Each structure stands twice: as C-alpha cells, then as structure tokens.
MIZATI-565462 format. One record per residue (C-alpha): chain; x, y, z; residue number from 1; residue in three letters. Coordinates in nm, 2 decimals. Layout:
N
<rec 'A',<X,Y,Z>,NUM,'ALA'>
...
//
This chain:
396
<rec 'A',<-1.68,-6.22,-0.09>,1,'UNK'>
<rec 'A',<-2.00,-6.05,0.03>,2,'UNK'>
<rec 'A',<-2.08,-5.68,-0.01>,3,'UNK'>
<rec 'A',<-2.30,-5.55,0.27>,4,'UNK'>
<rec 'A',<-2.53,-5.25,0.34>,5,'UNK'>
<rec 'A',<-2.51,-5.14,0.70>,6,'UNK'>
<rec 'A',<-2.83,-4.98,0.83>,7,'UNK'>
<rec 'A',<-2.75,-4.79,1.14>,8,'UNK'>
<rec 'A',<-2.45,-4.60,1.28>,9,'UNK'>
<rec 'A',<-2.51,-4.64,1.65>,10,'UNK'>
<rec 'A',<-2.32,-4.87,1.89>,11,'UNK'>
<rec 'A',<-2.45,-5.19,1.73>,12,'UNK'>
<rec 'A',<-2.36,-5.07,1.38>,13,'UNK'>
<rec 'A',<-2.02,-4.97,1.51>,14,'UNK'>
<rec 'A',<-1.96,-5.31,1.66>,15,'UNK'>
<rec 'A',<-2.08,-5.49,1.35>,16,'UNK'>
<rec 'A',<-1.86,-5.29,1.12>,17,'UNK'>
<rec 'A',<-1.56,-5.34,1.35>,18,'UNK'>
<rec 'A',<-1.62,-5.71,1.33>,19,'UNK'>
<rec 'A',<-1.68,-5.73,0.96>,20,'UNK'>
<rec 'A',<-1.38,-5.51,0.87>,21,'UNK'>
<rec 'A',<-1.15,-5.66,1.13>,22,'UNK'>
<rec 'A',<-0.88,-5.93,1.10>,23,'UNK'>
<rec 'A',<-0.83,-5.86,0.73>,24,'UNK'>
<rec 'A',<-1.17,-6.02,0.63>,25,'UNK'>
<rec 'A',<-1.27,-6.02,0.27>,26,'UNK'>
<rec 'A',<-1.64,-5.92,0.33>,27,'UNK'>
<rec 'A',<-1.69,-5.54,0.33>,28,'UNK'>
<rec 'A',<-1.96,-5.28,0.40>,29,'UNK'>
<rec 'A',<-2.00,-5.09,0.08>,30,'UNK'>
<rec 'A',<-2.27,-4.85,0.19>,31,'UNK'>
<rec 'A',<-2.39,-4.73,0.53>,32,'UNK'>
<rec 'A',<-2.73,-4.57,0.60>,33,'UNK'>
<rec 'A',<-2.81,-4.34,0.89>,34,'UNK'>
<rec 'A',<-3.06,-4.07,0.98>,35,'UNK'>
<rec 'A',<-2.80,-3.79,1.03>,36,'UNK'>
<rec 'A',<-2.61,-3.72,0.71>,37,'UNK'>
<rec 'A',<-2.30,-3.57,0.87>,38,'UNK'>
<rec 'A',<-2.27,-3.85,1.12>,39,'UNK'>
<rec 'A',<-2.32,-4.11,0.85>,40,'UNK'>
<rec 'A',<-2.05,-3.96,0.63>,41,'UNK'>
<rec 'A',<-1.81,-3.95,0.92>,42,'UNK'>
<rec 'A',<-1.88,-4.32,1.00>,43,'UNK'>
<rec 'A',<-1.82,-4.41,0.64>,44,'UNK'>
<rec 'A',<-1.49,-4.22,0.63>,45,'UNK'>
<rec 'A',<-1.37,-4.38,0.96>,46,'UNK'>
<rec 'A',<-1.43,-4.73,0.84>,47,'UNK'>
<rec 'A',<-1.34,-4.70,0.48>,48,'UNK'>
<rec 'A',<-1.69,-4.74,0.34>,49,'UNK'>
<rec 'A',<-1.73,-4.61,-0.01>,50,'UNK'>
<rec 'A',<-2.08,-4.46,0.02>,51,'UNK'>
<rec 'A',<-2.31,-4.32,0.28>,52,'UNK'>
<rec 'A',<-2.68,-4.22,0.25>,53,'UNK'>
<rec 'A',<-2.98,-4.12,0.47>,54,'UNK'>
<rec 'A',<-3.21,-4.33,0.24>,55,'UNK'>
<rec 'A',<-3.29,-4.68,0.36>,56,'UNK'>
<rec 'A',<-3.44,-4.77,0.02>,57,'UNK'>
<rec 'A',<-3.12,-4.64,-0.16>,58,'UNK'>
<rec 'A',<-2.89,-4.85,0.06>,59,'UNK'>
<rec 'A',<-3.10,-5.16,0.03>,60,'UNK'>
<rec 'A',<-3.15,-5.14,-0.35>,61,'UNK'>
<rec 'A',<-2.79,-5.07,-0.44>,62,'UNK'>
<rec 'A',<-2.69,-5.31,-0.72>,63,'UNK'>
<rec 'A',<-2.36,-5.41,-0.56>,64,'UNK'>
<rec 'A',<-2.52,-5.50,-0.22>,65,'UNK'>
<rec 'A',<-2.55,-5.88,-0.15>,66,'UNK'>
<rec 'A',<-2.67,-5.87,0.21>,67,'UNK'>
<rec 'A',<-2.84,-5.61,0.42>,68,'UNK'>
<rec 'A',<-2.75,-5.58,0.79>,69,'UNK'>
<rec 'A',<-3.02,-5.42,1.01>,70,'UNK'>
<rec 'A',<-2.86,-5.24,1.31>,71,'UNK'>
<rec 'A',<-3.15,-5.01,1.37>,72,'UNK'>
<rec 'A',<-3.39,-4.94,1.66>,73,'UNK'>
<rec 'A',<-3.65,-5.21,1.72>,74,'UNK'>
<rec 'A',<-3.94,-5.02,1.57>,75,'UNK'>
<rec 'A',<-3.77,-4.99,1.24>,76,'UNK'>
<rec 'A',<-3.68,-5.36,1.19>,77,'UNK'>
<rec 'A',<-4.00,-5.46,1.01>,78,'UNK'>
<rec 'A',<-3.97,-5.17,0.76>,79,'UNK'>
<rec 'A',<-3.60,-5.25,0.69>,80,'UNK'>
<rec 'A',<-3.65,-5.63,0.66>,81,'UNK'>
<rec 'A',<-3.95,-5.60,0.43>,82,'UNK'>
<rec 'A',<-3.76,-5.35,0.21>,83,'UNK'>
<rec 'A',<-3.47,-5.59,0.18>,84,'UNK'>
<rec 'A',<-3.70,-5.88,0.10>,85,'UNK'>
<rec 'A',<-3.87,-5.67,-0.16>,86,'UNK'>
<rec 'A',<-3.53,-5.59,-0.32>,87,'UNK'>
<rec 'A',<-3.44,-5.96,-0.32>,88,'UNK'>
<rec 'A',<-3.15,-5.91,-0.08>,89,'UNK'>
<rec 'A',<-3.04,-6.14,0.20>,90,'UNK'>
<rec 'A',<-3.09,-5.98,0.54>,91,'UNK'>
<rec 'A',<-2.93,-6.01,0.88>,92,'UNK'>
<rec 'A',<-3.12,-5.85,1.16>,93,'UNK'>
<rec 'A',<-3.00,-5.76,1.51>,94,'UNK'>
<rec 'A',<-3.17,-5.88,1.82>,95,'UNK'>
<rec 'A',<-3.46,-5.88,1.92>,96,'UNK'>
<rec 'A',<-3.60,-5.96,1.58>,97,'UNK'>
<rec 'A',<-3.91,-5.76,1.66>,98,'UNK'>
<rec 'A',<-4.11,-5.59,1.94>,99,'UNK'>
<rec 'A',<-4.38,-5.87,1.94>,100,'UNK'>
<rec 'A',<-4.42,-6.22,1.80>,101,'UNK'>
<rec 'A',<-4.68,-6.09,1.55>,102,'UNK'>
<rec 'A',<-4.43,-5.84,1.42>,103,'UNK'>
<rec 'A',<-4.16,-6.11,1.41>,104,'UNK'>
<rec 'A',<-4.39,-6.34,1.21>,105,'UNK'>
<rec 'A',<-4.45,-6.08,0.95>,106,'UNK'>
<rec 'A',<-4.07,-6.05,0.90>,107,'UNK'>
<rec 'A',<-4.03,-6.42,0.89>,108,'UNK'>
<rec 'A',<-4.30,-6.45,0.63>,109,'UNK'>
<rec 'A',<-4.16,-6.17,0.42>,110,'UNK'>
<rec 'A',<-3.81,-6.33,0.39>,111,'UNK'>
<rec 'A',<-3.95,-6.68,0.33>,112,'UNK'>
<rec 'A',<-4.20,-6.56,0.07>,113,'UNK'>
<rec 'A',<-3.92,-6.37,-0.11>,114,'UNK'>
<rec 'A',<-3.69,-6.68,-0.08>,115,'UNK'>
<rec 'A',<-3.40,-6.47,0.05>,116,'UNK'>
<rec 'A',<-3.12,-6.56,0.30>,117,'UNK'>
<rec 'A',<-3.19,-6.45,0.66>,118,'UNK'>
<rec 'A',<-3.00,-6.46,0.98>,119,'UNK'>
<rec 'A',<-3.08,-6.36,1.34>,120,'UNK'>
<rec 'A',<-2.79,-6.17,1.49>,121,'UNK'>
<rec 'A',<-2.80,-6.31,1.84>,122,'UNK'>
<rec 'A',<-2.43,-6.26,1.92>,123,'UNK'>
<rec 'A',<-2.42,-6.41,2.27>,124,'UNK'>
<rec 'A',<-2.47,-6.76,2.15>,125,'UNK'>
<rec 'A',<-2.16,-6.72,1.94>,126,'UNK'>
<rec 'A',<-1.91,-6.62,2.21>,127,'UNK'>
<rec 'A',<-1.60,-6.84,2.22>,128,'UNK'>
<rec 'A',<-1.69,-6.98,2.56>,129,'UNK'>
<rec 'A',<-2.05,-7.03,2.46>,130,'UNK'>
<rec 'A',<-1.96,-7.22,2.14>,131,'UNK'>
<rec 'A',<-1.73,-7.45,2.35>,132,'UNK'>
<rec 'A',<-2.00,-7.50,2.61>,133,'UNK'>
<rec 'A',<-2.27,-7.58,2.34>,134,'UNK'>
<rec 'A',<-2.03,-7.82,2.17>,135,'UNK'>
<rec 'A',<-1.98,-8.00,2.50>,136,'UNK'>
<rec 'A',<-2.35,-8.02,2.58>,137,'UNK'>
<rec 'A',<-2.41,-8.14,2.22>,138,'UNK'>
<rec 'A',<-2.18,-8.44,2.26>,139,'UNK'>
<rec 'A',<-2.33,-8.53,2.60>,140,'UNK'>
<rec 'A',<-2.06,-8.42,2.83>,141,'UNK'>
<rec 'A',<-2.31,-8.31,3.11>,142,'UNK'>
<rec 'A',<-2.58,-8.56,3.03>,143,'UNK'>
<rec 'A',<-2.94,-8.45,2.98>,144,'UNK'>
<rec 'A',<-2.99,-8.08,3.05>,145,'UNK'>
<rec 'A',<-3.21,-8.01,3.35>,146,'UNK'>
<rec 'A',<-3.17,-7.64,3.42>,147,'UNK'>
<rec 'A',<-3.00,-7.34,3.28>,148,'UNK'>
<rec 'A',<-2.95,-6.99,3.41>,149,'UNK'>
<rec 'A',<-2.85,-6.69,3.19>,150,'UNK'>
<rec 'A',<-2.79,-6.34,3.33>,151,'UNK'>
<rec 'A',<-2.72,-6.01,3.16>,152,'UNK'>
<rec 'A',<-2.72,-5.69,3.36>,153,'UNK'>
<rec 'A',<-2.57,-5.35,3.33>,154,'UNK'>
<rec 'A',<-2.65,-4.98,3.42>,155,'UNK'>
<rec 'A',<-2.87,-4.93,3.12>,156,'UNK'>
<rec 'A',<-2.85,-4.88,2.74>,157,'UNK'>
<rec 'A',<-2.68,-4.61,2.56>,158,'UNK'>
<rec 'A',<-2.95,-4.45,2.33>,159,'UNK'>
<rec 'A',<-3.28,-4.27,2.41>,160,'UNK'>
<rec 'A',<-3.50,-4.50,2.20>,161,'UNK'>
<rec 'A',<-3.42,-4.80,2.43>,162,'UNK'>
<rec 'A',<-3.60,-4.62,2.71>,163,'UNK'>
<rec 'A',<-3.91,-4.54,2.51>,164,'UNK'>
<rec 'A',<-4.14,-4.84,2.52>,165,'UNK'>
<rec 'A',<-4.33,-4.76,2.20>,166,'UNK'>
<rec 'A',<-4.00,-4.77,2.00>,167,'UNK'>
<rec 'A',<-3.83,-5.06,2.18>,168,'UNK'>
<rec 'A',<-4.13,-5.28,2.26>,169,'UNK'>
<rec 'A',<-4.04,-5.30,2.63>,170,'UNK'>
<rec 'A',<-3.75,-5.26,2.87>,171,'UNK'>
<rec 'A',<-3.48,-5.49,3.00>,172,'UNK'>
<rec 'A',<-3.67,-5.80,2.90>,173,'UNK'>
<rec 'A',<-3.68,-5.71,2.53>,174,'UNK'>
<rec 'A',<-3.33,-5.56,2.53>,175,'UNK'>
<rec 'A',<-3.14,-5.83,2.72>,176,'UNK'>
<rec 'A',<-3.39,-6.10,2.81>,177,'UNK'>
<rec 'A',<-3.39,-6.20,2.45>,178,'UNK'>
<rec 'A',<-3.03,-6.29,2.47>,179,'UNK'>
<rec 'A',<-3.08,-6.50,2.79>,180,'UNK'>
<rec 'A',<-3.39,-6.68,2.65>,181,'UNK'>
<rec 'A',<-3.20,-6.79,2.33>,182,'UNK'>
<rec 'A',<-2.90,-6.90,2.53>,183,'UNK'>
<rec 'A',<-3.12,-7.12,2.75>,184,'UNK'>
<rec 'A',<-3.31,-7.25,2.44>,185,'UNK'>
<rec 'A',<-2.97,-7.34,2.28>,186,'UNK'>
<rec 'A',<-2.86,-7.54,2.58>,187,'UNK'>
<rec 'A',<-3.20,-7.72,2.62>,188,'UNK'>
<rec 'A',<-3.22,-7.79,2.25>,189,'UNK'>
<rec 'A',<-3.39,-7.57,1.99>,190,'UNK'>
<rec 'A',<-3.60,-7.87,1.87>,191,'UNK'>
<rec 'A',<-3.76,-7.88,2.22>,192,'UNK'>
<rec 'A',<-4.08,-7.67,2.25>,193,'UNK'>
<rec 'A',<-4.09,-7.40,2.52>,194,'UNK'>
<rec 'A',<-4.43,-7.47,2.69>,195,'UNK'>
<rec 'A',<-4.49,-7.21,2.95>,196,'UNK'>
<rec 'A',<-4.33,-6.92,3.14>,197,'UNK'>
<rec 'A',<-4.36,-6.74,3.47>,198,'UNK'>
<rec 'A',<-4.21,-6.39,3.49>,199,'UNK'>
<rec 'A',<-4.16,-6.10,3.72>,200,'UNK'>
<rec 'A',<-4.07,-5.75,3.60>,201,'UNK'>
<rec 'A',<-4.06,-5.41,3.77>,202,'UNK'>
<rec 'A',<-3.93,-5.06,3.73>,203,'UNK'>
<rec 'A',<-3.71,-5.04,4.03>,204,'UNK'>
<rec 'A',<-3.48,-4.74,3.96>,205,'UNK'>
<rec 'A',<-3.54,-4.54,3.65>,206,'UNK'>
<rec 'A',<-3.83,-4.30,3.58>,207,'UNK'>
<rec 'A',<-3.95,-4.49,3.27>,208,'UNK'>
<rec 'A',<-4.26,-4.67,3.17>,209,'UNK'>
<rec 'A',<-4.09,-5.00,3.08>,210,'UNK'>
<rec 'A',<-3.93,-5.25,3.32>,211,'UNK'>
<rec 'A',<-3.57,-5.21,3.42>,212,'UNK'>
<rec 'A',<-3.55,-5.55,3.60>,213,'UNK'>
<rec 'A',<-3.69,-5.89,3.52>,214,'UNK'>
<rec 'A',<-3.65,-6.25,3.62>,215,'UNK'>
<rec 'A',<-3.83,-6.55,3.46>,216,'UNK'>
<rec 'A',<-3.85,-6.92,3.42>,217,'UNK'>
<rec 'A',<-3.92,-7.10,3.09>,218,'UNK'>
<rec 'A',<-4.04,-7.46,3.11>,219,'UNK'>
<rec 'A',<-3.97,-7.69,2.82>,220,'UNK'>
<rec 'A',<-4.14,-8.00,2.69>,221,'UNK'>
<rec 'A',<-3.84,-8.21,2.80>,222,'UNK'>
<rec 'A',<-3.89,-8.11,3.16>,223,'UNK'>
<rec 'A',<-3.59,-7.87,3.15>,224,'UNK'>
<rec 'A',<-3.63,-7.52,3.31>,225,'UNK'>
<rec 'A',<-3.44,-7.22,3.18>,226,'UNK'>
<rec 'A',<-3.40,-6.93,3.42>,227,'UNK'>
<rec 'A',<-3.32,-6.58,3.29>,228,'UNK'>
<rec 'A',<-3.23,-6.25,3.46>,229,'UNK'>
<rec 'A',<-3.20,-5.92,3.29>,230,'UNK'>
<rec 'A',<-3.15,-5.57,3.45>,231,'UNK'>
<rec 'A',<-3.07,-5.21,3.37>,232,'UNK'>
<rec 'A',<-3.00,-5.16,3.74>,233,'UNK'>
<rec 'A',<-2.66,-5.34,3.79>,234,'UNK'>
<rec 'A',<-2.37,-5.12,3.89>,235,'UNK'>
<rec 'A',<-2.01,-5.20,3.81>,236,'UNK'>
<rec 'A',<-2.01,-5.28,3.44>,237,'UNK'>
<rec 'A',<-2.17,-5.55,3.24>,238,'UNK'>
<rec 'A',<-2.25,-5.89,3.40>,239,'UNK'>
<rec 'A',<-2.27,-6.18,3.15>,240,'UNK'>
<rec 'A',<-2.29,-6.52,3.32>,241,'UNK'>
<rec 'A',<-2.44,-6.85,3.23>,242,'UNK'>
<rec 'A',<-2.49,-7.19,3.40>,243,'UNK'>
<rec 'A',<-2.60,-7.53,3.28>,244,'UNK'>
<rec 'A',<-2.69,-7.82,3.50>,245,'UNK'>
<rec 'A',<-2.73,-8.17,3.36>,246,'UNK'>
<rec 'A',<-2.77,-8.53,3.48>,247,'UNK'>
<rec 'A',<-2.40,-8.58,3.43>,248,'UNK'>
<rec 'A',<-2.23,-8.25,3.49>,249,'UNK'>
<rec 'A',<-2.23,-7.87,3.52>,250,'UNK'>
<rec 'A',<-2.10,-7.57,3.32>,251,'UNK'>
<rec 'A',<-2.03,-7.22,3.46>,252,'UNK'>
<rec 'A',<-1.95,-6.93,3.23>,253,'UNK'>
<rec 'A',<-1.84,-6.57,3.31>,254,'UNK'>
<rec 'A',<-1.81,-6.39,2.98>,255,'UNK'>
<rec 'A',<-1.72,-6.03,3.08>,256,'UNK'>
<rec 'A',<-1.62,-5.94,3.44>,257,'UNK'>
<rec 'A',<-1.35,-6.11,3.65>,258,'UNK'>
<rec 'A',<-1.23,-6.33,3.36>,259,'UNK'>
<rec 'A',<-0.86,-6.30,3.44>,260,'UNK'>
<rec 'A',<-0.77,-5.95,3.30>,261,'UNK'>
<rec 'A',<-0.77,-5.69,3.57>,262,'UNK'>
<rec 'A',<-0.59,-5.35,3.58>,263,'UNK'>
<rec 'A',<-0.55,-5.07,3.82>,264,'UNK'>
<rec 'A',<-0.56,-4.72,3.68>,265,'UNK'>
<rec 'A',<-0.49,-4.40,3.87>,266,'UNK'>
<rec 'A',<-0.75,-4.12,3.84>,267,'UNK'>
<rec 'A',<-0.71,-3.91,3.52>,268,'UNK'>
<rec 'A',<-0.49,-4.16,3.34>,269,'UNK'>
<rec 'A',<-0.76,-4.39,3.20>,270,'UNK'>
<rec 'A',<-0.96,-4.41,2.88>,271,'UNK'>
<rec 'A',<-1.21,-4.64,2.72>,272,'UNK'>
<rec 'A',<-1.21,-4.97,2.91>,273,'UNK'>
<rec 'A',<-1.50,-5.19,2.78>,274,'UNK'>
<rec 'A',<-1.87,-5.16,2.69>,275,'UNK'>
<rec 'A',<-2.08,-5.05,2.99>,276,'UNK'>
<rec 'A',<-1.77,-4.99,3.21>,277,'UNK'>
<rec 'A',<-1.88,-4.73,3.46>,278,'UNK'>
<rec 'A',<-1.53,-4.59,3.55>,279,'UNK'>
<rec 'A',<-1.19,-4.53,3.39>,280,'UNK'>
<rec 'A',<-0.99,-4.54,3.71>,281,'UNK'>
<rec 'A',<-0.94,-4.78,4.01>,282,'UNK'>
<rec 'A',<-0.96,-5.16,3.96>,283,'UNK'>
<rec 'A',<-1.08,-5.22,3.61>,284,'UNK'>
<rec 'A',<-1.18,-5.53,3.40>,285,'UNK'>
<rec 'A',<-1.07,-5.46,3.04>,286,'UNK'>
<rec 'A',<-1.17,-5.69,2.76>,287,'UNK'>
<rec 'A',<-0.89,-5.79,2.52>,288,'UNK'>
<rec 'A',<-1.10,-5.84,2.21>,289,'UNK'>
<rec 'A',<-1.45,-5.70,2.25>,290,'UNK'>
<rec 'A',<-1.60,-5.81,1.91>,291,'UNK'>
<rec 'A',<-1.46,-6.16,1.97>,292,'UNK'>
<rec 'A',<-1.57,-6.18,2.34>,293,'UNK'>
<rec 'A',<-1.92,-6.06,2.26>,294,'UNK'>
<rec 'A',<-1.96,-6.32,1.98>,295,'UNK'>
<rec 'A',<-1.97,-6.08,1.68>,296,'UNK'>
<rec 'A',<-1.68,-6.24,1.51>,297,'UNK'>
<rec 'A',<-1.82,-6.59,1.55>,298,'UNK'>
<rec 'A',<-2.16,-6.48,1.45>,299,'UNK'>
<rec 'A',<-2.06,-6.31,1.12>,300,'UNK'>
<rec 'A',<-1.83,-6.61,1.04>,301,'UNK'>
<rec 'A',<-2.13,-6.84,1.07>,302,'UNK'>
<rec 'A',<-2.37,-6.61,0.88>,303,'UNK'>
<rec 'A',<-2.13,-6.54,0.59>,304,'UNK'>
<rec 'A',<-2.01,-6.90,0.57>,305,'UNK'>
<rec 'A',<-2.37,-7.01,0.55>,306,'UNK'>
<rec 'A',<-2.45,-6.75,0.28>,307,'UNK'>
<rec 'A',<-2.15,-6.88,0.08>,308,'UNK'>
<rec 'A',<-2.28,-7.24,0.11>,309,'UNK'>
<rec 'A',<-2.64,-7.14,0.04>,310,'UNK'>
<rec 'A',<-2.73,-7.30,0.37>,311,'UNK'>
<rec 'A',<-2.92,-7.17,0.68>,312,'UNK'>
<rec 'A',<-2.70,-7.02,0.96>,313,'UNK'>
<rec 'A',<-2.73,-7.14,1.32>,314,'UNK'>
<rec 'A',<-2.96,-6.85,1.41>,315,'UNK'>
<rec 'A',<-3.24,-6.77,1.16>,316,'UNK'>
<rec 'A',<-3.54,-6.54,1.17>,317,'UNK'>
<rec 'A',<-3.74,-6.84,1.29>,318,'UNK'>
<rec 'A',<-3.53,-6.85,1.61>,319,'UNK'>
<rec 'A',<-3.60,-6.48,1.66>,320,'UNK'>
<rec 'A',<-3.97,-6.54,1.61>,321,'UNK'>
<rec 'A',<-3.97,-6.81,1.88>,322,'UNK'>
<rec 'A',<-3.78,-6.58,2.12>,323,'UNK'>
<rec 'A',<-4.04,-6.31,2.06>,324,'UNK'>
<rec 'A',<-4.32,-6.56,2.14>,325,'UNK'>
<rec 'A',<-4.15,-6.65,2.47>,326,'UNK'>
<rec 'A',<-4.12,-6.28,2.56>,327,'UNK'>
<rec 'A',<-4.49,-6.22,2.47>,328,'UNK'>
<rec 'A',<-4.58,-6.49,2.72>,329,'UNK'>
<rec 'A',<-4.35,-6.33,2.98>,330,'UNK'>
<rec 'A',<-4.53,-6.00,2.95>,331,'UNK'>
<rec 'A',<-4.86,-6.18,2.99>,332,'UNK'>
<rec 'A',<-4.73,-6.35,3.30>,333,'UNK'>
<rec 'A',<-4.61,-6.02,3.45>,334,'UNK'>
<rec 'A',<-4.97,-5.90,3.43>,335,'UNK'>
<rec 'A',<-5.14,-6.22,3.54>,336,'UNK'>
<rec 'A',<-4.88,-6.32,3.80>,337,'UNK'>
<rec 'A',<-4.91,-6.68,3.70>,338,'UNK'>
<rec 'A',<-4.77,-6.93,3.45>,339,'UNK'>
<rec 'A',<-4.87,-6.85,3.10>,340,'UNK'>
<rec 'A',<-4.85,-7.07,2.79>,341,'UNK'>
<rec 'A',<-4.60,-6.99,2.51>,342,'UNK'>
<rec 'A',<-4.81,-6.94,2.19>,343,'UNK'>
<rec 'A',<-4.62,-7.04,1.88>,344,'UNK'>
<rec 'A',<-4.85,-7.05,1.58>,345,'UNK'>
<rec 'A',<-4.59,-7.21,1.36>,346,'UNK'>
<rec 'A',<-4.39,-7.46,1.56>,347,'UNK'>
<rec 'A',<-4.13,-7.65,1.36>,348,'UNK'>
<rec 'A',<-3.95,-7.85,1.62>,349,'UNK'>
<rec 'A',<-4.02,-8.20,1.77>,350,'UNK'>
<rec 'A',<-4.38,-8.29,1.84>,351,'UNK'>
<rec 'A',<-4.31,-8.55,2.11>,352,'UNK'>
<rec 'A',<-4.22,-8.45,2.47>,353,'UNK'>
<rec 'A',<-3.95,-8.65,2.65>,354,'UNK'>
<rec 'A',<-3.96,-8.52,3.00>,355,'UNK'>
<rec 'A',<-3.95,-8.86,3.18>,356,'UNK'>
<rec 'A',<-3.57,-8.89,3.17>,357,'UNK'>
<rec 'A',<-3.39,-9.21,3.24>,358,'UNK'>
<rec 'A',<-3.28,-9.38,3.56>,359,'UNK'>
<rec 'A',<-2.95,-9.57,3.63>,360,'UNK'>
<rec 'A',<-2.97,-9.93,3.72>,361,'UNK'>
<rec 'A',<-2.76,-10.06,4.01>,362,'UNK'>
<rec 'A',<-2.87,-10.42,3.96>,363,'UNK'>
<rec 'A',<-3.17,-10.61,3.84>,364,'UNK'>
<rec 'A',<-3.37,-10.52,4.15>,365,'UNK'>
<rec 'A',<-3.26,-10.16,4.23>,366,'UNK'>
<rec 'A',<-3.23,-9.82,4.08>,367,'UNK'>
<rec 'A',<-2.92,-9.62,4.18>,368,'UNK'>
<rec 'A',<-3.01,-9.29,4.35>,369,'UNK'>
<rec 'A',<-2.67,-9.18,4.45>,370,'UNK'>
<rec 'A',<-2.31,-9.30,4.51>,371,'UNK'>
<rec 'A',<-2.08,-9.11,4.74>,372,'UNK'>
<rec 'A',<-1.72,-9.16,4.87>,373,'UNK'>
<rec 'A',<-1.72,-9.11,5.24>,374,'UNK'>
<rec 'A',<-1.43,-8.97,5.45>,375,'UNK'>
<rec 'A',<-1.31,-9.32,5.55>,376,'UNK'>
<rec 'A',<-1.27,-9.42,5.19>,377,'UNK'>
<rec 'A',<-1.58,-9.64,5.17>,378,'UNK'>
<rec 'A',<-1.86,-9.59,4.92>,379,'UNK'>
<rec 'A',<-2.22,-9.53,5.03>,380,'UNK'>
<rec 'A',<-2.49,-9.62,4.79>,381,'UNK'>
<rec 'A',<-2.85,-9.49,4.81>,382,'UNK'>
<rec 'A',<-3.07,-9.74,4.62>,383,'UNK'>
<rec 'A',<-3.44,-9.77,4.54>,384,'UNK'>
<rec 'A',<-3.61,-10.11,4.53>,385,'UNK'>
<rec 'A',<-3.78,-10.15,4.19>,386,'UNK'>
<rec 'A',<-4.06,-10.37,4.33>,387,'UNK'>
<rec 'A',<-4.14,-10.21,4.66>,388,'UNK'>
<rec 'A',<-4.02,-9.85,4.61>,389,'UNK'>
<rec 'A',<-3.83,-9.87,4.94>,390,'UNK'>
<rec 'A',<-3.52,-9.65,4.96>,391,'UNK'>
<rec 'A',<-3.22,-9.82,5.12>,392,'UNK'>
<rec 'A',<-2.85,-9.76,5.17>,393,'UNK'>
<rec 'A',<-2.55,-9.99,5.14>,394,'UNK'>
<rec 'A',<-2.19,-9.94,5.22>,395,'UNK'>
<rec 'A',<-1.91,-10.09,5.01>,396,'UNK'>
//
C-alpha cells in the first residue's frame, strides 16, 4: 500500500485521484495541496482525502507520505520535484517533465542524486489499445518499424496557465506534442537514438504568443521516422490517433472519437460527455471509462507495481528528459526552418545505428522486391538481380 501526496487540484489532479481511488484500489491519496484553500478542502472532502494544505513543503514532508504526485503547472515542476527529492520521497511527475531539456536534466539529476523512485506520468503510452499495440510491435508482429504517426488535437486546454508561454514553456507542442513524441519513440524503440527533427509551428487561431498548431518529423538512428501532429485548433472534441508502419504490417489506433460508442441527445437533455467534448447535444461520442481509456489506470498500475518491486517503471524521468530534448530541437527547427540535431547530453541507449534494414531473398541470385496475387489468380514477382542490379518480373 502506498500513501500519496497529490500536488494540484486541477483537471490532471482530478483525473489522477479518480484513477488512484477507483476500482477499490489500496493505494490512497492522504494529503492534497493546492493554492486555493477552500477549493483544496472541497477537493479533499469529495475524494475522501484526510488532509488538505496550501503548503507544498508541508504536503511533501508529511511523515506518512511515500510518493509525491506532481500535477501542477509546468513552471512549478522543478520546485516540486526538488522538494520531494530533498525530503527523500519518491516522485511521479505529470507530462511534460519540464519546459526545457536543461530544466528536465536538473530534475533528473535531483532524483538520481537523492536515490529516490521516479516516474514520468505519460499516460497515453498506457492506454489499453497502446499497450496491446506495443506488445504486438515488441514481438515482431509488424516487422521492423519504418514510420509512425501520432496525432493529438482538440479545441484548446482548460486553464489559463497553458496559454501563457512563460508558465507552460510553449504551446501545443509542449502540451500535446510531448505525448506524440513519446508514443513514436515507444514504437521505434526507446533504445534507438532520436537524431534530428524538422518542425513547423504557427499560431493559426488564438490571440496568444505560443503556437496553437504544430507538425514535425523525428528521424531515428535506425532510419525510422516518427511524425507528430498537435493542435489546439481542432473542433469536434479530442482527436487521439496513432499509426505504425513496419516491414511486415501496419497498426491503426483511434483512442477517443468514433470508437464504437455513439449517442444522440436532444438539446437541453445532456450533461458531461467526455473530456474536451464541445457539445452536450446532437450526435455525441461518450467514453465509457475515461481514466482507463486515457491510460491513467494502466499508468498508475505500472508505477505503483514498480515502486512495490523497487524497480524502474516503464516511463522514468530519463524518458521525460529525452522528450524535452526532442522538443527543444523542434523549437530550433521552427526558427531555422531546417532539420536540427537532437542534443542529448546524457544518452543512455544503444550506440550503434542499424538503419540498413534487411532484404528478403527469393533465391541465390535474386532479392524479392514484391509478391502480388493478380486478378487471374497468378502471382507476379518483382525481383532484383543481386549481381547486375536489374529489376525483373516473373509470373507464377
């Protein structure tokens, strides 16, 4: 059983507490911290949390707290993590880990120097569909991964600090691109180094200083390319989709909209539908189990199981640091309008690149390019002569 301190009472603190206290779990939030005393007390009462406080230090230092959960705005992550490390407490931090790679590295060094447990709360790599897809990729079901695409888009975040670049560190790229980058990295392989990026970002709709739309490509040492798309300009709810293409197969995932649960509601008869839903009437796309569908349940199961075993979870602060390094390169690319290298001062993955791939032999003298069944039932083969390089076709 783990006792947790929840830092933050906003949407993410709400979702985290719903997940931790749901399904009769034994792990409990024993103290919640927020800036507004009345709001924090109300949060504690609603979720059966014994204590509430406005003091971060008091929450972190509580003797009965085992783990600290950071669900605060981005500009407060460094302060909260260093306070937890100083108190000798394990710490779980929401995404993105930090506003920059330099800030993320400070946090990584703080927890590693203190020797405390740390987990990066990147929920979208823990959704049920994603876990199944990653398992399939891991066992070679689609061959060598060549390309991935991850998209997250919605009408915009729910709190003012997201829209203030100094607090958030950026716009849609920092808010949602971090999800997409780590999803792509998980499919390609976290041991494979991200080499360079090219990225476009713009403020298309909202009167803000940060970007509300971004598209980018991350090239990996294996030769794989991971595409990401993030926007605060999408209308119609929240769009969460992922694709993976390999030498032996393809995976498509739709995690939120048009997943088989649709409902029509007459005007005035609706209510809460799902996160980022823009309407309560007409044709709607409810989500049966939001904390499960968004990956929170799987994420906390992994984190707390790892804590029990005194092992590292799937997502650690190091993963958050690498994501921040990729995003730093993205922002440089937005300015330079060219490919920019990903600078990772402390790379811990594989040192050898393996981008050459492997070819399939047809016979001793030919490589197989393609085999296709034709309408008449015969098979057409496209072959390459190993000696001459000539491309030929045969019909069988």
